[in-house]
C-alpha positions as CSV (number, residue, x, y, z in Angstrom):
1,M,-17.6,-13.6,0.8
2,D,-16.0,-16.9,0.0
3,T,-17.2,-18.5,-3.2
4,S,-15.5,-21.7,-3.1
5,K,-17.4,-22.9,-0.3
6,F,-20.6,-22.7,-2.5
7,P,-21.1,-25.4,-4.9
8,I,-21.0,-24.5,-8.7
9,E,-24.2,-26.0,-9.0
10,Y,-25.7,-23.9,-6.8
11,Q,-24.1,-20.8,-8.4
12,I,-24.6,-21.9,-12.1
13,A,-28.8,-22.6,-10.9
14,C,-29.2,-19.1,-9.7
15,I,-27.6,-17.5,-12.8
16,V,-29.6,-19.3,-14.9
17,L,-32.5,-18.6,-12.8
18,T,-32.2,-14.9,-12.7
19,A,-31.8,-14.5,-16.2
20,L,-35.0,-16.6,-16.4
21,F,-37.0,-14.8,-14.1
22,L,-35.8,-11.3,-16.0
23,W,-36.6,-12.4,-19.3
24,S,-40.5,-13.0,-18.2
25,F,-40.7,-10.9,-16.0
26,S,-39.8,-8.2,-18.9
27,V,-42.2,-10.6,-21.6
28,A,-45.3,-10.1,-18.6
29,R,-44.2,-6.1,-18.2
30,E,-44.4,-5.4,-22.1
31,P,-46.5,-8.4,-23.8
32,R,-47.5,-6.4,-26.9
33,G,-43.6,-5.9,-27.8
34,W,-42.7,-9.2,-27.6
35,R,-46.0,-10.9,-29.7
36,R,-45.2,-8.7,-32.6
37,L,-41.9,-10.0,-32.4
38,F,-43.2,-13.1,-32.1
39,Q,-46.2,-12.7,-34.9
40,S,-43.1,-10.9,-37.0
41,M,-41.0,-14.3,-37.2
42,F,-43.5,-16.7,-37.3
43,S,-46.9,-15.6,-37.8
44,K,-48.6,-14.9,-41.3
45,S,-49.4,-11.3,-41.5
46,D,-53.4,-12.3,-43.4
47,N,-55.3,-13.0,-40.6
48,F,-54.9,-9.1,-38.5
49,S,-57.5,-8.8,-36.0
50,V,-57.3,-6.0,-32.9
51,N,-59.1,-8.2,-29.9
52,K,-57.4,-11.7,-30.8
53,N,-54.1,-9.4,-30.1
54,K,-55.9,-8.1,-27.1
55,V,-56.6,-11.3,-25.9
56,I,-53.3,-12.8,-26.6
57,D,-51.7,-9.6,-24.7
58,E,-53.6,-9.5,-21.5
59,S,-53.0,-13.8,-21.4
60,L,-49.3,-13.3,-21.8
61,K,-49.1,-11.0,-19.1
62,R,-51.3,-13.0,-16.6
63,Y,-49.6,-16.0,-17.3
64,G,-46.1,-14.4,-17.6
65,I,-46.6,-13.0,-14.4
66,L,-47.6,-16.0,-12.8
67,I,-44.4,-17.8,-14.8
68,A,-42.1,-15.0,-13.5
69,M,-43.2,-15.5,-10.0
70,T,-42.8,-19.4,-9.4
71,I,-38.9,-18.8,-10.9
72,L,-38.4,-16.1,-8.6
73,V,-39.6,-18.3,-5.8
74,A,-37.2,-20.6,-7.2
75,D,-34.6,-18.7,-7.3
76,V,-34.9,-17.4,-4.2
77,T,-34.7,-21.0,-2.7
78,C,-31.6,-21.6,-4.8
79,F,-30.2,-19.0,-3.5
80,V,-31.0,-19.7,0.4
81,L,-29.8,-23.4,-0.3
82,M,-26.4,-21.4,-1.3
83,V,-25.7,-19.5,1.1
84,T,-27.0,-23.0,3.8
85,Y,-24.8,-25.0,2.0
86,P,-22.1,-24.4,4.5
87,L,-23.4,-24.3,7.2
88,R,-25.7,-27.2,6.8
89,M,-22.8,-30.0,6.1
90,K,-21.0,-28.6,9.0
91,Q,-24.4,-29.6,11.4
92,I,-24.4,-32.4,9.0
93,S,-21.0,-33.8,9.7
94,K,-21.3,-32.7,13.7
95,E,-24.3,-35.1,13.6
96,D,-22.2,-37.9,12.2
97,R,-19.6,-37.3,14.0
98,E,-21.4,-37.4,17.9
99,R,-23.6,-40.7,16.2
100,Q,-20.2,-42.1,15.1
101,G,-18.9,-41.6,18.7
102,E,-22.0,-42.9,20.5
103,I,-21.7,-46.3,18.5
104,M,-18.1,-46.6,19.4
105,R,-19.0,-46.0,22.7
106,I,-21.7,-48.8,22.6
107,Q,-19.5,-50.8,20.9
108,G,-16.6,-50.1,23.9
109,N,-19.6,-50.7,26.5
110,N,-20.0,-54.7,24.9
111,P,-17.7,-56.2,22.7
112,E,-20.1,-59.2,22.0
113,V,-22.1,-56.3,20.3
114,S,-18.9,-55.8,17.5
115,R,-18.5,-59.5,16.9
116,T,-22.2,-60.3,16.2
117,K,-24.2,-59.2,13.2
118,A,-27.2,-57.4,13.8
119,F,-30.2,-58.3,11.4
């Protein structure tokens, strides 16, 4: 597979989106470890509530899966756009050439059209 025909923007976006998907899926899969890490870094240890922590874990899992799946859809869309880019550009250029040939044919048949401006 020749990577020179794929734009660098698509390649970078696919890499970033894949990394974000893996990270968000990791958080959603094991929320307790991530919650503990966050609480150890940013939270005060005065208030310790098992029920509160369970609610946080459940919401991390619920929203983490939604976010991970959204990122996965964006990643797959970006990948499909990247892979089909050369074909789409070839198709567009083919249509442009056909349209340009049609315009030239019309102007060739009627020289008055090329001299007058159409408003």
